[in-house]
FIDREN-432619 format. One record per residue (C-alpha): x, y, z; residue in three letters. Coordinates in steps of 0.001 Angstrom, whole numbers, padded with zeros to 6 digits, always signed. Last residue first. Example, Ala and Ser with C-alpha at 12.3 -4.5 7.8 and 13.67 -1.06 7.14 Angstrom:
+013670-001060+007140SER
+012300-004500+007800ALA
END
This chain:
+029944-114098+020623LEU
+032404-117014+020492PHE
+035740-115919+019056ARG
+034443-112359+019079THR
+035490-112057+022719ASN
+033347-109596+024577LYS
+033673-106570+026767TYR
+031504-104630+029152SER
+032715-101716+031257ARG
+031433-102233+034763ARG
+028929-099865+036343GLY
+025990-101646+034768ARG
+026830-104863+036610ASP
+027253-107740+034194PHE
+024540-109742+032429GLU
+025747-113270+031699ILE
+025300-115265+028483ARG
+025397-119047+028709PHE
+027866-120238+026067CYS
+027946-123617+024324TYR
+030692-125499+022520GLY
+031164-128634+020439VAL
+034422-129553+018649MET
+035086-132717+016643ILE
+038488-133923+015421GLU
+039380-136593+012871HIS
+042878-137659+011856SER
+043781-139442+008617GLY
+043436-143160+007986GLY
+046870-143383+006339SER
+048593-141797+009308GLY
+051374-144339+009440ILE
+051432-144707+005637VAL
+052404-141049+005221SER
+050884-137654+004287THR
+047473-138026+005923PRO
+045090-135023+005749ILE
+043938-134082+009239GLY
+040173-133602+009114TYR
+038500-130930+011212SER
+034977-130547+012534TYR
+033286-127694+014378GLY
+029995-127061+016146PHE
+028803-123959+017966ARG
+025803-123413+020208LEU
+024768-119968+021451ASP
+022316-119336+018580LYS
+023379-121859+015943MET
+027048-121515+015021LYS
+028741-123367+012180PHE
+031873-125299+011414GLY
+034430-126434+008848ILE
+038122-127222+009141MET
+040739-128795+006854VAL
+043941-129874+008579SER
+047454-130095+007132ILE
+050411-131503+009110PRO
+049108-135089+009246ASP
+052107-137419+009659TYR
+055136-135160+009956VAL
+054206-132483+012502ARG
+056755-129678+012505ILE
+055179-126849+010463MET
+051638-127592+011626ASN
+049123-126238+009122TYR
+045471-125322+009534GLY
+042808-124713+006927VAL
+039496-122891+006801GLY
+035735-122905+006909GLY
+033217-120897+008859TRP
+029509-120377+009293PHE
+027576-118199+011748LYS
+029651-115023+012199ASN
+027867-113683+009092ASN
+030320-115742+007041TYR
+033641-116630+008618LYS
+036862-117463+006788ILE
+039213-119308+009115LEU
+043007-119269+009016ALA
+045401-121563+010835ALA
+049012-121671+011973VAL
+050820-124209+014142SER
+054519-123941+014964PHE
+056034-126745+017050GLU
+059229-126569+019098THR
+061141-129614+020329LYS
+063711-129587+023115VAL
+062606-126808+025463GLY
+059083-128229+025676ASP
+057815-125861+022992SER
+054487-124734+021532LYS
+053941-121821+019151VAL
+050309-121159+018257LEU
+049044-118999+015407ALA
+045701-117569+014346SER
+044108-116027+011244PRO
+040432-114949+011392ASN
+039107-113634+008077ILE
+035694-111972+008187GLU
+032768-111915+005777PHE
+029314-110325+006136MET
+031025-106930+006347PRO
+031781-107067+002568ASN
+034926-104959+002392PRO
+036550-107679+004565LEU
+036835-107555+008355GLU
+040157-108922+009542PHE
+040301-110412+013045TYR
+043693-111324+014488TYR
+044851-114141+016719GLU
+047927-114915+018789GLY
+049479-117670+020873SER
+052793-118322+022612LEU
+053025-121505+024641TYR
+055653-123121+026869TYR
+055704-126725+028108HIS
+057472-128258+031120ARG
+057943-132015+030930LYS
+056240-134495+033228THR
+058136-137486+034544LYS
+057132-141145+034727TYR
+059612-143900+035638GLY
+056393-145751+036312LEU
+056692-146598+040007ILE
+059871-144519+040345ASP
+059445-144334+044122GLY
+057341-141215+043746PRO
+056496-140602+040071SER
+058167-137383+038878GLU
+056836-133814+038711SER
+058067-131243+036182GLU
+056807-128482+038548SER
+055879-126113+035720LEU
+053648-128564+033902ARG
+052210-125646+031891THR
+053630-122304+030690ALA
+051797-119343+029172SER
+051872-116386+026795LEU
+048744-115100+025037GLY
+047823-112456+022488LEU
+044448-111344+021101SER
+043322-109204+018164TYR
+040738-106750+016799LYS
+037066-107545+017436GLU
+037568-107011+021175PRO
+041161-106178+022150VAL
+042683-109184+023838PHE
+045296-109957+026435TYR
+046147-113299+028013HIS
+048748-114070+030648ILE
+049670-117537+031867GLY
+050889-119748+034685LEU
+050716-123522+035216GLY
+050891-126194+037876PHE
+050555-129997+037862ASP
+050764-132552+040663LEU
+051388-136213+039857LEU
+049354-139379+040443MET
+050551-142889+039586ASP
+049393-145902+037619SER
+050478-149471+036878GLU
+048448-152239+035227GLU
+050110-155632+034937ALA
+053723-156568+035465LYS
+055060-160115+035485GLY
+057009-159592+032287GLU
+057720-155995+031343ILE
+060916-154762+033027LEU
+062001-158359+033560GLN
+062428-158902+029806ASP
+062726-162676+029568GLY
+061055-163112+026186SER
+062116-161392+022973GLN
+059853-159520+020504ARG
+057966-157935+023371PRO
+054138-158107+023245ASN
+052847-155409+025573PHE
+049276-155850+026762LYS
+050184-156827+030336SER
+052215-153628+030753TYR
+049085-151473+031022ASP
+050450-147971+031682ILE
+048687-145129+033545TYR
+049646-141547+034462GLY
+047174-139525+036536ASN
+047852-135802+036278ILE
+046826-133284+038923PHE
+045662-129710+039203GLY
+046726-126103+039601ALA
+046508-123120+037234GLN
+047282-119449+037789LEU
+046161-116632+035506GLY
+046830-113030+034598ILE
+044031-111715+032345GLY
+044181-108425+030466LEU
+041273-106677+028745ASN
+041447-104344+025777GLY
+041726-100751+024564MET
+044214-099762+027262GLY
+044130-102261+030114VAL
+040823-103428+031580ASP
+041306-105848+034443ARG
+041255-109571+035037ARG
+042755-111858+037706TYR
+042658-115377+036329ALA
+041880-118587+038215TYR
+042343-122097+036860ALA
+041633-125690+037872LEU
+043207-128453+035764LYS
+042236-132130+035857VAL
+044263-134776+034026GLY
+044029-138311+032700ILE
+047011-139861+030891GLU
+046994-143194+029133LYS
+049725-145517+027835ASN
+048606-148783+026273TYR
+048392-147402+022699ALA
+048451-143618+023095LEU
+045666-142108+025191LYS
+045058-138519+026336ASP
+042149-137955+028718GLN
+041069-134445+029658TYR
+039327-132340+032288ILE
+039603-128550+032256THR
+038322-126071+034837ALA
+037803-122318+034897GLY
+037593-119201+037054ILE
+037428-115517+036169GLY
+038462-112112+037444GLY
+037861-109644+040215HIS
+037065-112447+042705LEU
+033519-111160+043373ILE
+033193-110440+039666ASN
+033455-114067+038612LEU
+033908-114453+034852PRO
+033277-117971+033565SER
+035108-121092+032441HIS
+034414-124611+031219ILE
+036616-127260+029632SER
+035966-130786+028360VAL
+038659-132898+026676GLN
+039061-136173+024831TYR
+042196-137489+023104THR
+042957-140445+020876GLU
+046332-141724+019717PRO
+046207-144938+017663ALA
+046374-148256+019509VAL
+042890-149555+018584ASN
+042689-153270+019301GLU
+042390-155892+016534GLY
+045797-157396+017278ASN
+047332-153909+017075GLU
+045279-151251+015280LYS
+045619-148006+013267PHE
+042132-147355+011868GLY
+042102-143585+012392ALA
+045581-142044+012566TRP
+044500-139544+015247GLN
+041048-139577+016813GLN
+040298-136254+018495ARG
+037375-135259+020729ALA
+036787-131723+021994LEU
+034177-130270+024347GLY
+033808-126574+025136THR
+031858-124849+027908ALA
+031305-121109+028250CYS
+029737-119218+031145ILE
+029299-115659+029905GLY
+030985-112492+028633ASN
+034113-114437+027673ILE
+037556-113678+029123SER
+036745-115398+032428GLY
+039647-117830+032259ALA
+042108-117027+029434TYR
+044949-116327+031880GLY
+044913-120061+032617PRO
+046564-120640+029203ASN
+046929-124042+027528THR
+043532-125674+027994ALA
+041786-122306+028489LEU
+042414-121129+024917GLY
+040592-123918+023101ASN
+038510-122351+020332PHE
+041463-120997+018307MET
+043357-124243+019013ASN
+040814-126235+016998HIS
+043420-128486+015306ALA
+044446-130032+018596TRP
+047463-131916+019958GLN
+047489-132852+023638ALA
+050400-131804+025841GLU
+053405-133978+025158GLN
+053142-137409+026667GLN
+054795-137858+030012ALA
+058548-138262+029964TYR
+059637-141802+030690LEU
+062948-141969+032516SER
+065589-144654+032025VAL
+063940-145966+028872SER
+061146-148472+029157LEU
+058448-146303+027609MET
+060469-145450+024519THR
+061425-149044+023791ALA
+057817-150097+024298VAL
+056626-147518+021760LEU
+059183-148637+019206LEU
+057976-152204+019602SER
+054387-150963+019281CYS
+055066-149325+015921PHE
+056971-152324+014607VAL
+054152-154644+015666SER
+051699-152372+013843THR
+053275-153202+010490ARG
+053507-150142+008203ILE
+050588-149991+005779MET
END
């Protein structure tokens, strides 16, 4: 396995550059179950109050001096339609950690929704904050006398975050989304951390193919993510049985260390569970990547005068 000291030295060099860009938005294999995290236009698209929790451990077992320095991310999101506001509301809380650099964020979303053609359109706005944190005391530079590190301990700062998005879906047919996050590209006041967020753009899509045997369905999906410098293409396909069990694969065309993910899951009443394993393709990711998804939906009865709709992703 590659020496962890080399990994952390490279990390320090990145952090202490002239301006540290915040970590890229979190990486997930279960993008098809995680629309609200990247697109506020998704809020209220489900016929109920839906909550989703995700936990990801990347490069399992990668340690520095006995301490886990591999990337790990946790997220909880919840959203619901709200007729009085002619749309839906949602919230996302996450923590994204890489070695001694950690980011905690809260996003609040509102989407105006209306029926358009055969489907439903959501136009959303997102606002929140990002707390950036670095523990300099745990760095172990290869040469002493570095004033940028020595004498420093824990440093943190708070930044504002905004996002926009549109989401359109035709029930049991397809969905499309376009969004942007970190629009303000905020910087730490007074250059406390040299921390700056980077605007991200997303294009997503899904389709639902019913096979000759109606008990089976194929659900392909795609997500394009870009910060204007690097662009990632993620594709996945799930085979669902009786809308209760699924299995499939995902592939990230840019990611080097664990580009292929294998996914399984099942639904029990309104609960759903999913697991994915990122297959390692290098010594850095030799432990693979593990991701767990848990979700629950509380069904809501709408006014009889309103045309009902549903998203087959959950219901």
